[in-house]
Residue frames as qw, qx, qy, qz and C-alpha x, y, z in Angstrom:
[[0.777, 0.156, -0.364, -0.489, -7.53, 11.38, -14.00],
 [0.799, -0.317, 0.484, -0.164, -7.78, 7.83, -12.47],
 [0.508, 0.486, -0.685, -0.192, -5.26, 5.27, -13.89],
 [0.923, -0.228, 0.213, -0.227, -5.74, 1.65, -13.34],
 [0.381, 0.667, -0.640, 0.030, -2.81, -0.42, -13.07],
 [0.955, -0.151, -0.251, 0.045, -0.95, -3.66, -11.64],
 [0.431, -0.793, 0.430, 0.016, 1.89, -4.26, -9.39],
 [0.606, 0.468, -0.637, 0.092, 5.21, -5.93, -10.14],
 [0.869, -0.478, -0.065, -0.110, 5.30, -8.75, -7.66],
 [0.013, 0.810, -0.578, 0.102, 8.69, -8.67, -5.81],
 [0.690, -0.231, 0.683, -0.064, 8.61, -12.46, -5.12],
 [0.816, 0.456, 0.356, -0.023, 7.88, -13.22, -8.54],
 [0.425, 0.862, -0.245, 0.125, 10.55, -10.92, -9.97],
 [0.882, -0.375, 0.112, 0.263, 13.09, -11.95, -7.38],
 [0.351, -0.705, 0.359, 0.501, 15.81, -9.61, -8.83],
 [0.539, 0.137, 0.688, 0.466, 15.42, -10.76, -12.35],
 [0.124, 0.455, -0.138, -0.871, 15.09, -7.87, -14.91],
 [0.164, -0.041, -0.818, -0.549, 13.78, -10.38, -17.51],
 [0.095, -0.509, -0.848, 0.117, 10.82, -11.03, -15.30],
 [0.031, 0.554, 0.235, -0.798, 10.27, -7.32, -14.83],
 [0.177, 0.302, -0.454, -0.819, 10.09, -6.83, -18.64],
 [0.173, -0.215, -0.934, -0.229, 7.87, -9.84, -19.10],
 [0.012, -0.616, -0.692, 0.376, 5.31, -8.42, -16.73],
 [0.034, 0.489, -0.050, -0.870, 5.60, -4.95, -18.24],
 [0.194, 0.115, -0.700, -0.678, 4.77, -6.37, -21.66],
 [0.166, -0.433, -0.885, -0.023, 1.78, -8.46, -20.31],
 [0.019, -0.629, -0.468, 0.620, 0.33, -5.38, -18.45],
 [0.111, 0.376, -0.320, -0.863, 0.65, -3.30, -21.53],
 [0.199, -0.091, -0.849, -0.481, -1.17, -5.90, -23.59],
 [0.154, -0.506, -0.820, 0.218, -3.89, -6.02, -20.83],
 [0.012, 0.752, 0.353, 0.556, -4.44, -2.32, -21.09],
 [0.524, -0.639, -0.331, 0.456, -3.02, -1.19, -17.78],
 [0.190, 0.906, -0.013, 0.379, -2.24, 2.65, -17.50],
 [0.275, -0.800, 0.438, -0.304, -0.03, 2.33, -14.34],
 [0.841, 0.012, -0.501, 0.203, 2.52, -0.01, -12.83],
 [0.498, -0.820, 0.213, -0.185, 3.72, -0.25, -9.29],
 [0.639, 0.490, -0.527, 0.270, 7.58, -1.02, -9.03],
 [0.788, -0.615, 0.022, -0.005, 9.06, -2.74, -5.97],
 [0.274, 0.808, -0.512, 0.097, 12.69, -1.70, -5.67],
 [0.496, -0.447, 0.722, -0.181, 13.33, -4.54, -3.25],
 [0.875, 0.266, 0.379, -0.139, 12.04, -6.92, -5.90],
 [0.680, 0.712, -0.058, 0.166, 14.87, -5.75, -8.22],
 [0.791, -0.286, -0.104, 0.531, 17.72, -5.62, -5.73],
 [0.291, 0.785, 0.085, 0.541, 17.84, -1.91, -6.12],
 [0.305, -0.814, 0.262, -0.419, 18.57, -1.20, -2.52],
 [0.793, 0.026, -0.525, 0.307, 21.36, -2.73, -0.58],
 [0.513, -0.314, -0.425, 0.676, 21.93, -2.10, 3.16],
 [0.035, -0.815, -0.358, 0.454, 19.84, 1.24, 2.86],
 [0.094, -0.528, 0.385, 0.751, 21.72, 2.52, -0.29],
 [0.703, 0.603, 0.172, -0.336, 20.51, 2.90, -3.82],
 [0.636, -0.100, 0.577, 0.504, 22.38, 0.91, -6.50],
 [0.266, 0.703, 0.012, -0.659, 22.48, 3.73, -9.00],
 [0.093, 0.327, -0.756, -0.560, 23.88, 2.05, -12.14],
 [0.068, 0.291, 0.954, 0.016, 21.08, -0.64, -11.75],
 [0.168, 0.671, 0.504, -0.517, 18.55, 2.01, -11.01],
 [0.190, 0.566, -0.354, -0.720, 19.53, 3.80, -14.33],
 [0.086, 0.100, -0.889, -0.439, 19.04, 0.58, -16.18],
 [0.099, 0.479, 0.839, -0.240, 15.71, -0.06, -14.67],
 [0.194, 0.673, 0.176, -0.691, 14.74, 3.54, -15.63],
 [0.190, 0.400, -0.555, -0.704, 15.71, 2.84, -19.18],
 [0.035, -0.200, -0.964, -0.171, 13.55, -0.27, -19.29],
 [0.122, 0.603, 0.651, -0.445, 10.60, 1.56, -17.82],
 [0.121, 0.568, -0.152, -0.799, 10.96, 4.38, -20.33],
 [0.052, 0.090, -0.791, -0.602, 9.96, 2.05, -23.06],
 [0.131, -0.496, -0.858, -0.027, 6.46, 1.85, -21.72],
 [0.091, -0.517, -0.200, -0.828, 3.69, 4.46, -21.64],
 [0.519, -0.562, -0.630, 0.131, 2.79, 3.77, -17.86],
 [0.259, -0.785, 0.217, -0.519, 2.34, 6.00, -14.97],
 [0.651, 0.131, -0.675, 0.321, 4.53, 4.80, -12.19],
 [0.542, -0.746, 0.182, -0.341, 4.27, 4.35, -8.46],
 [0.442, 0.388, -0.756, 0.289, 6.80, 2.72, -6.20],
 [0.811, -0.532, -0.170, -0.174, 6.23, 0.37, -3.14],
 [0.050, -0.734, 0.598, -0.317, 8.89, 0.85, -0.52],
 [0.412, 0.134, -0.888, 0.152, 10.50, -2.40, 0.91],
 [0.634, -0.541, -0.470, -0.292, 7.78, -3.82, 3.32],
 [0.716, -0.369, -0.423, 0.415, 10.06, -4.13, 6.46],
 [0.225, 0.381, -0.138, 0.886, 10.99, -0.34, 6.35],
 [0.429, -0.740, -0.518, 0.023, 9.69, 1.01, 9.68],
 [0.217, 0.612, -0.169, 0.741, 10.45, 4.54, 10.71],
 [0.645, -0.659, 0.109, -0.370, 9.47, 3.66, 14.28],
 [0.907, 0.060, -0.368, 0.197, 12.33, 1.18, 14.54],
 [0.441, -0.879, 0.171, -0.067, 14.32, 1.47, 17.70],
 [0.866, -0.241, 0.298, 0.322, 17.29, -0.80, 16.79],
 [0.551, 0.005, 0.454, 0.701, 18.38, 0.49, 13.47],
 [0.207, 0.802, 0.379, -0.413, 16.54, 3.75, 13.09],
 [0.043, 0.721, -0.331, -0.607, 18.96, 5.41, 10.80],
 [0.215, -0.075, 0.888, 0.400, 19.13, 2.34, 8.48],
 [0.244, 0.604, 0.755, -0.076, 15.34, 2.38, 8.06],
 [0.175, 0.854, 0.094, -0.481, 15.27, 6.07, 7.16],
 [0.105, -0.553, 0.615, 0.552, 18.10, 5.56, 4.71],
 [0.269, 0.166, 0.896, 0.312, 16.38, 2.77, 2.93],
 [0.285, 0.753, 0.567, -0.176, 13.13, 4.87, 2.56],
 [0.037, 0.810, -0.187, -0.555, 15.29, 7.76, 1.38],
 [0.161, -0.215, 0.824, 0.499, 16.91, 5.42, -1.37],
 [0.313, 0.508, 0.801, 0.051, 13.30, 4.36, -2.30],
 [0.187, 0.882, 0.257, -0.348, 12.28, 8.00, -2.72],
 [0.129, -0.624, 0.502, 0.585, 15.53, 8.67, -4.79],
 [0.254, 0.048, 0.887, 0.383, 14.71, 5.82, -7.12],
 [0.257, 0.733, 0.615, -0.134, 11.01, 7.12, -7.46],
 [0.050, 0.818, -0.088, -0.566, 12.44, 10.45, -8.39],
 [0.263, -0.392, 0.706, 0.528, 14.62, 8.89, -11.00],
 [0.171, 0.260, 0.878, 0.363, 11.85, 7.07, -12.82],
 [0.234, -0.146, -0.162, -0.947, 9.39, 9.96, -12.45],
 [0.274, -0.406, -0.871, 0.045, 6.99, 8.07, -10.23],
 [0.219, -0.597, -0.173, -0.752, 4.18, 9.85, -8.69],
 [0.705, -0.573, 0.097, -0.405, 3.73, 8.08, -5.38],
 [0.341, 0.335, -0.829, 0.291, 5.90, 6.07, -2.95],
 [0.772, -0.476, -0.207, -0.366, 3.75, 3.68, -0.74],
 [0.118, 0.424, -0.724, 0.531, 5.15, 3.25, 2.77],
 [0.602, -0.397, -0.690, -0.061, 3.72, 0.71, 5.19],
 [0.389, -0.814, 0.040, -0.429, 2.47, 2.62, 8.35],
 [0.148, 0.503, -0.734, 0.433, 4.98, 2.36, 11.17],
 [0.781, -0.316, -0.512, -0.165, 4.67, -0.63, 13.47],
 [0.454, -0.703, 0.419, -0.351, 5.09, -0.46, 17.36],
 [0.703, -0.246, 0.666, 0.048, 5.70, -4.23, 17.02],
 [0.377, 0.543, -0.545, -0.516, 7.18, -5.00, 13.58],
 [0.946, 0.076, -0.080, -0.304, 6.06, -8.34, 12.04],
 [0.585, 0.494, -0.605, 0.218, 9.72, -9.48, 11.90],
 [0.018, 0.361, -0.709, 0.606, 9.72, -9.47, 15.68],
 [0.757, -0.257, -0.103, -0.592, 6.44, -11.35, 16.38],
 [0.866, -0.063, -0.494, 0.045, 8.18, -14.64, 17.23],
 [0.571, 0.064, -0.489, 0.657, 10.40, -13.01, 19.86],
 [0.185, -0.595, 0.039, -0.781, 8.29, -10.10, 21.13],
 [0.768, -0.559, -0.262, -0.172, 7.23, -12.32, 24.18],
 [0.777, -0.123, -0.276, 0.552, 10.81, -12.17, 25.27],
 [0.216, 0.368, -0.005, 0.904, 10.72, -8.35, 25.39],
 [0.005, -0.312, -0.567, 0.762, 9.17, -5.98, 27.91],
 [0.224, 0.685, 0.679, 0.139, 5.75, -4.85, 27.01],
 [0.289, 0.325, 0.102, 0.894, 5.79, -1.42, 25.56],
 [0.101, -0.562, -0.555, 0.604, 4.58, 1.37, 27.77],
 [0.269, 0.871, 0.406, -0.055, 2.39, 4.28, 26.55],
 [0.099, -0.912, 0.200, 0.345, 5.26, 6.70, 26.74],
 [0.427, -0.308, 0.686, 0.501, 7.52, 4.52, 24.50],
 [0.404, 0.551, 0.688, 0.244, 4.69, 4.16, 21.91],
 [0.094, 0.956, 0.224, -0.165, 4.43, 7.99, 21.93],
 [0.282, -0.682, 0.489, 0.465, 8.14, 8.35, 21.35],
 [0.434, 0.028, 0.778, 0.454, 7.93, 6.03, 18.46],
 [0.304, 0.770, 0.559, 0.054, 5.02, 7.85, 17.14],
 [0.018, -0.944, 0.094, 0.315, 6.89, 11.21, 17.30],
 [0.409, -0.413, 0.635, 0.510, 9.82, 9.60, 15.53],
 [0.425, 0.439, 0.725, 0.318, 7.56, 8.56, 12.62],
 [0.115, 0.930, 0.310, -0.163, 6.16, 12.15, 12.54],
 [0.231, -0.817, 0.291, 0.441, 9.58, 13.70, 12.56],
 [0.406, -0.268, 0.725, 0.488, 11.07, 11.43, 9.82],
 [0.395, 0.568, 0.681, 0.238, 8.19, 11.53, 7.50],
 [0.117, 0.959, 0.144, -0.214, 8.12, 15.23, 7.64],
 [0.280, -0.678, 0.490, 0.470, 11.89, 15.46, 6.92],
 [0.443, 0.051, 0.790, 0.421, 11.68, 13.10, 4.06],
 [0.315, 0.766, 0.558, 0.054, 8.66, 14.91, 2.65],
 [0.034, -0.934, 0.085, 0.346, 10.58, 18.11, 2.80],
 [0.354, -0.466, 0.638, 0.501, 13.52, 16.50, 0.99],
 [0.121, 0.146, 0.836, 0.514, 11.21, 15.21, -1.91],
 [0.306, 0.358, 0.353, -0.809, 8.55, 17.81, -2.20],
 [0.521, 0.291, -0.419, -0.685, 7.47, 16.64, -5.79],
 [0.380, 0.006, -0.923, -0.066, 6.82, 13.09, -4.57],
 [0.700, -0.415, -0.022, -0.581, 3.63, 11.94, -2.71],
 [0.134, 0.188, -0.934, 0.273, 4.34, 9.57, 0.24],
 [0.692, -0.263, -0.266, -0.618, 1.37, 7.45, 0.81],
 [0.193, -0.279, 0.837, -0.429, 1.14, 5.81, 4.12],
 [0.581, -0.085, -0.705, -0.399, -0.58, 2.41, 3.56],
 [0.676, -0.355, 0.224, -0.607, -3.16, 1.17, 6.09],
 [0.019, 0.365, -0.926, 0.097, -2.38, -2.12, 7.86],
 [0.751, -0.177, -0.533, -0.347, -4.05, -5.58, 8.22],
 [0.571, -0.589, 0.363, -0.442, -4.76, -6.91, 11.60],
 [0.494, 0.176, -0.844, 0.116, -3.39, -10.08, 13.36],
 [0.721, -0.561, -0.276, -0.298, -5.54, -11.74, 16.07],
 [0.835, -0.265, -0.274, 0.395, -2.29, -12.64, 17.96],
 [0.509, -0.115, -0.120, 0.845, -0.54, -9.17, 17.94],
 [0.029, -0.597, -0.264, -0.757, -3.00, -6.34, 17.01],
 [0.378, 0.923, 0.068, 0.032, -2.87, -3.55, 17.66],
 [0.760, -0.244, 0.203, 0.567, 0.73, -3.69, 16.53],
 [0.352, 0.148, 0.356, 0.853, 0.28, -0.71, 14.09],
 [0.176, 0.463, 0.281, -0.822, -1.54, 2.57, 14.22],
 [0.228, 0.228, -0.574, -0.753, -2.38, 1.94, 10.48],
 [0.039, -0.270, -0.962, 0.004, -5.00, -0.66, 11.48],
 [0.052, 0.717, 0.606, -0.341, -7.44, 2.16, 12.39],
 [0.297, 0.678, 0.367, 0.564, -8.54, 4.87, 10.04],
 [0.273, -0.956, -0.097, -0.050, -8.86, 7.41, 12.97],
 [0.625, -0.618, 0.239, 0.412, -5.23, 6.92, 14.05],
 [0.615, 0.164, 0.409, 0.653, -3.97, 7.01, 10.47],
 [0.095, 0.877, 0.254, 0.397, -5.75, 10.37, 9.87],
 [0.467, -0.872, 0.061, 0.135, -4.07, 11.63, 13.13],
 [0.704, -0.239, 0.327, 0.584, -0.66, 10.68, 11.67],
 [0.412, 0.557, 0.398, 0.602, -1.40, 12.51, 8.37],
 [0.181, -0.942, -0.156, -0.236, -2.43, 15.68, 10.43],
 [0.664, -0.666, 0.123, 0.317, 0.54, 15.34, 12.73],
 [0.674, -0.029, 0.333, 0.659, 2.99, 15.26, 9.91],
 [0.077, 0.834, 0.218, -0.501, 1.30, 18.15, 8.30],
 [0.193, -0.397, 0.556, 0.704, 2.76, 17.97, 4.79],
 [0.608, 0.446, -0.033, -0.656, 0.89, 18.43, 1.60],
 [0.577, 0.412, -0.667, -0.229, 2.83, 15.59, -0.11],
 [0.027, 0.106, -0.954, 0.281, 2.19, 13.09, 2.73],
 [0.631, -0.060, -0.066, -0.770, -1.19, 11.31, 2.33],
 [0.688, -0.123, 0.654, -0.290, -2.85, 7.89, 2.42],
 [0.336, 0.255, -0.798, -0.430, -2.29, 4.90, 0.23],
 [0.690, -0.099, 0.403, -0.593, -5.67, 3.14, 1.02],
 [0.166, 0.115, -0.964, -0.172, -5.50, -0.58, 0.72],
 [0.646, -0.174, -0.110, -0.735, -9.28, -1.62, 0.46],
 [0.798, -0.040, -0.601, -0.021, -8.62, -5.25, 1.31],
 [0.390, 0.076, -0.622, 0.675, -6.76, -4.23, 4.49],
 [0.324, -0.192, 0.169, -0.911, -9.52, -1.70, 5.38],
 [0.762, -0.201, -0.359, -0.499, -12.29, -4.43, 5.09],
 [0.728, -0.099, -0.646, 0.208, -10.34, -6.81, 7.36],
 [0.181, 0.118, -0.460, 0.862, -9.34, -4.22, 9.87],
 [0.449, -0.256, 0.001, -0.856, -13.06, -2.95, 10.19],
 [0.800, -0.200, -0.475, -0.307, -14.23, -6.44, 10.73],
 [0.659, -0.045, -0.584, 0.471, -11.57, -7.21, 13.34],
 [0.192, -0.073, -0.442, 0.873, -11.63, -3.91, 15.35],
 [0.026, 0.628, 0.776, -0.055, -15.42, -3.44, 14.65],
 [0.025, 0.504, 0.023, -0.863, -15.61, -0.07, 12.96],
 [0.608, 0.665, 0.362, -0.241, -17.65, 1.11, 10.11],
 [0.636, -0.095, 0.460, 0.612, -15.63, 0.72, 6.97],
 [0.284, 0.683, 0.425, 0.522, -17.50, 3.09, 4.90],
 [0.246, -0.963, -0.104, -0.026, -17.23, 5.73, 7.46],
 [0.636, -0.500, 0.340, 0.479, -13.53, 4.99, 7.68],
 [0.547, 0.328, 0.460, 0.618, -13.29, 5.54, 3.95],
 [0.037, 0.898, 0.276, 0.341, -15.09, 8.76, 4.16],
 [0.485, -0.843, 0.037, 0.230, -12.81, 9.92, 7.11],
 [0.592, -0.367, 0.414, 0.587, -9.77, 9.36, 5.10],
 [0.579, 0.675, 0.403, 0.215, -11.14, 10.45, 1.56],
 [0.142, 0.987, -0.043, -0.059, -9.75, 13.89, 1.65],
 [0.353, -0.722, 0.580, 0.135, -6.16, 12.47, 2.20],
 [0.818, 0.040, 0.556, 0.143, -6.30, 9.35, -0.12],
 [0.164, 0.743, -0.442, -0.475, -3.67, 9.72, -2.90],
 [0.332, 0.368, -0.830, -0.256, -3.34, 6.21, -3.97],
 [0.808, -0.112, 0.255, -0.520, -5.47, 3.00, -3.79],
 [0.057, 0.261, -0.955, -0.128, -4.70, -0.77, -3.64],
 [0.782, 0.058, -0.037, -0.619, -7.52, -3.24, -4.77],
 [0.320, 0.184, -0.928, -0.047, -7.71, -6.87, -3.93],
 [0.717, -0.347, -0.253, -0.549, -10.29, -9.18, -2.43],
 [0.211, 0.101, -0.904, 0.358, -10.63, -11.28, 0.81],
 [0.467, -0.531, -0.673, -0.216, -13.40, -12.48, 3.22],
 [0.223, -0.747, 0.143, -0.609, -12.56, -9.94, 6.02],
 [0.840, -0.540, -0.031, -0.033, -11.32, -12.59, 8.59],
 [0.015, 0.813, -0.569, 0.122, -7.83, -11.97, 9.99],
 [0.931, 0.047, -0.333, 0.144, -5.37, -14.86, 10.12],
 [0.644, -0.713, 0.158, 0.225, -2.85, -15.39, 12.86],
 [0.120, 0.865, -0.422, -0.245, 0.69, -14.24, 11.99],
 [0.387, -0.355, 0.834, 0.170, 1.89, -17.91, 11.57],
 [0.689, 0.440, 0.565, -0.111, -0.74, -18.78, 9.08],
 [0.041, -0.572, 0.470, 0.671, 1.13, -18.42, 5.70],
 [0.213, 0.026, 0.886, 0.411, -0.10, -21.14, 3.39],
 [0.429, 0.172, -0.148, -0.874, -2.85, -19.67, 1.07],
 [0.516, -0.023, -0.785, -0.341, -4.09, -23.21, 0.13],
 [0.325, -0.252, -0.831, 0.375, -5.04, -23.65, 3.86],
 [0.031, 0.303, 0.361, -0.881, -6.50, -20.33, 4.48],
 [0.366, 0.072, -0.286, -0.883, -8.86, -19.77, 1.51],
 [0.374, -0.260, -0.845, -0.281, -11.03, -22.80, 1.99],
 [0.317, -0.606, -0.646, 0.340, -12.07, -21.28, 5.27],
 [0.100, 0.859, 0.286, 0.413, -12.00, -17.68, 4.03],
 [0.592, -0.731, -0.075, 0.332, -9.23, -16.57, 6.22],
 [0.580, -0.313, 0.214, 0.721, -6.30, -14.10, 5.82],
 [0.122, 0.766, -0.136, -0.616, -5.07, -11.31, 3.56],
 [0.807, 0.244, 0.536, 0.049, -5.80, -13.21, 0.46],
 [0.009, 0.570, -0.399, -0.718, -5.10, -10.61, -2.24],
 [0.459, 0.298, 0.815, 0.191, -7.50, -12.38, -4.61],
 [0.049, 0.256, 0.498, 0.827, -9.18, -11.10, -7.82],
 [0.363, 0.032, 0.185, -0.913, -12.37, -8.85, -7.40],
 [0.711, -0.007, -0.287, -0.642, -15.35, -10.82, -6.83],
 [0.603, 0.085, -0.779, 0.150, -13.71, -13.81, -5.15],
 [0.279, -0.112, -0.714, 0.633, -14.14, -12.58, -1.75],
 [0.160, -0.726, -0.666, 0.057, -16.56, -10.16, 0.16],
 [0.232, -0.280, -0.059, 0.930, -14.89, -6.75, 0.04],
 [0.293, 0.795, 0.522, -0.097, -17.74, -4.25, -0.96],
 [0.441, -0.094, 0.242, 0.859, -15.69, -2.43, -3.51],
 [0.043, 0.642, 0.492, 0.586, -18.73, -0.49, -5.03],
 [0.431, -0.850, -0.303, -0.031, -19.71, 0.90, -1.69],
 [0.638, -0.478, 0.043, 0.602, -16.05, 1.65, -0.59],
 [0.361, 0.054, 0.345, 0.865, -14.88, 3.31, -3.82],
 [0.042, -0.758, -0.489, -0.430, -18.35, 5.17, -4.09],
 [0.445, -0.829, -0.171, 0.291, -17.09, 7.03, -0.85],
 [0.558, -0.440, 0.273, 0.648, -13.85, 7.91, -2.68],
 [0.266, 0.132, 0.592, 0.749, -14.83, 8.87, -6.24],
 [0.431, 0.625, -0.270, 0.592, -14.74, 11.74, -6.34],
 [0.152, 0.926, -0.243, -0.246, -12.48, 13.48, -5.06],
 [0.651, -0.382, 0.557, 0.347, -9.91, 10.64, -5.83],
 [0.653, 0.731, -0.043, -0.192, -8.22, 10.94, -9.19],
 [0.190, -0.705, 0.669, 0.140, -4.86, 9.14, -8.74],
 [0.390, 0.291, -0.858, -0.165, -3.33, 5.65, -9.44],
 [0.829, -0.179, 0.293, -0.442, -5.37, 2.54, -8.47],
 [0.182, 0.465, -0.860, -0.107, -3.29, -0.57, -8.31],
 [0.935, -0.097, -0.179, -0.290, -4.67, -4.18, -8.64],
 [0.092, -0.634, 0.719, -0.269, -2.60, -5.93, -6.06],
 [0.954, 0.000, -0.125, -0.272, -2.89, -9.77, -6.64],
 [0.622, -0.459, 0.620, 0.135, -0.77, -12.52, -5.15],
 [0.064, 0.458, -0.758, -0.460, 1.41, -14.19, -7.81],
 [0.295, 0.105, 0.950, -0.003, -0.89, -17.25, -7.66],
 [0.386, 0.694, 0.555, -0.247, -3.59, -15.16, -9.33],
 [0.175, -0.462, 0.389, 0.777, -1.47, -13.63, -11.98],
 [0.132, 0.225, 0.829, 0.494, -3.47, -15.27, -14.74],
 [0.019, -0.727, -0.686, 0.012, -6.55, -13.43, -13.55],
 [0.230, -0.397, -0.073, 0.885, -5.02, -9.91, -13.82],
 [0.033, -0.126, -0.543, -0.829, -6.71, -9.12, -17.07],
 [0.316, -0.570, -0.711, -0.264, -10.25, -10.02, -15.75],
 [0.387, -0.613, -0.433, 0.535, -9.66, -8.08, -12.53],
 [0.199, -0.178, 0.179, 0.947, -8.60, -5.03, -14.53],
 [0.141, -0.320, -0.641, -0.683, -11.71, -5.27, -16.57],
 [0.398, -0.616, -0.678, 0.047, -13.98, -5.72, -13.68],
 [0.356, -0.525, -0.227, 0.739, -12.37, -2.72, -11.84],
 [0.122, -0.010, 0.360, 0.925, -12.67, -0.57, -14.99],
 [0.262, -0.490, -0.670, -0.491, -16.30, -1.29, -15.37],
 [0.430, -0.640, -0.563, 0.299, -16.89, -0.47, -11.70],
 [0.294, -0.373, -0.056, 0.878, -15.03, 2.91, -11.90],
 [0.014, 0.176, 0.536, 0.825, -16.93, 3.80, -14.98],
 [0.347, -0.612, -0.672, -0.230, -20.25, 3.17, -13.32],
 [0.432, -0.580, -0.419, 0.548, -19.24, 5.11, -10.24],
 [0.201, -0.179, 0.187, 0.945, -18.02, 8.11, -12.28],
 [0.182, -0.375, -0.581, -0.699, -21.40, 8.17, -14.05],
 [0.449, -0.662, -0.594, 0.090, -23.25, 7.99, -10.65],
 [0.415, -0.447, -0.192, 0.769, -21.06, 10.83, -9.46],
 [0.104, 0.089, 0.328, 0.935, -21.97, 13.05, -12.25],
 [0.387, -0.535, -0.548, -0.513, -25.59, 12.63, -11.24],
 [0.262, -0.597, 0.294, -0.698, -24.65, 13.65, -7.74],
 [0.902, -0.279, -0.236, -0.229, -24.77, 10.17, -6.08],
 [0.930, -0.213, -0.163, 0.250, -22.79, 8.35, -3.47],
 [0.348, 0.597, -0.320, 0.648, -20.42, 11.15, -2.11],
 [0.528, -0.304, -0.534, 0.586, -19.09, 11.61, 1.42],
 [0.123, -0.934, -0.152, -0.300, -20.16, 14.63, 3.40],
 [0.608, 0.197, -0.356, 0.682, -16.88, 16.23, 4.65],
 [0.373, -0.791, -0.379, 0.303, -16.78, 18.25, 7.79]]
């Protein structure tokens, strides 16, 4: 059964459990059925290790609410990392340990990056990656995801598709739906699937010039989790950070409420429902926090309409 929910914003929470409780109360009042928890927003992981006493306290807090839970791994974790590979794997393992503790269903992991965003400012000082090195990094991701999936067989690891950057793309295989499918097949584990970010899919399709609806159909059999937010489909350069400068010109990964941008949610979700029946998270920037309720309502109405159409045999992908 599809559960609609909201994310706890790691920047807004900033390690403060009082902020976590405040958001949980608001989301309950808004009728959310699920919540996505960022362990990095609660200082639960230090140098790759889970802070177990604090994790138990967070579990106690979450247990007071009726939500289904997902967990979003710290954004910088990159199983392709070449400098501190063991640390990155340890941090993702700690994330999975926390997810098990709170009985979460899914852990969202950002697809591995050949060029991590943190190194964008200095990448020009490094030799350009050769194909053979990218292949080695790909193989590392396959190996580590497979190992972690075997260690946590009851958890779904959802690989999230990536947004593009005009100055560094293709920095990540997750920008392309076909490459993301290749990774899922290469790992070959039942509990490794796709966390499909519809906003990122729309931006990437515009930037890389592929059909987003065909991309949604391509990934549909493996989509285990969905992120929903709006934008205008125009990629911004990596140094463009100020939302008030980007939005007037329709640029960037805006994470706006549904209907503010141009993401064709009805058409994209129509390719996914059915078979999708997992958690769907409204992923708004903190500046749009006050619009969470209306976004949940709009998404709920859309899902109900799509489910009704599905029962009539409409708007389904044809799978090979």
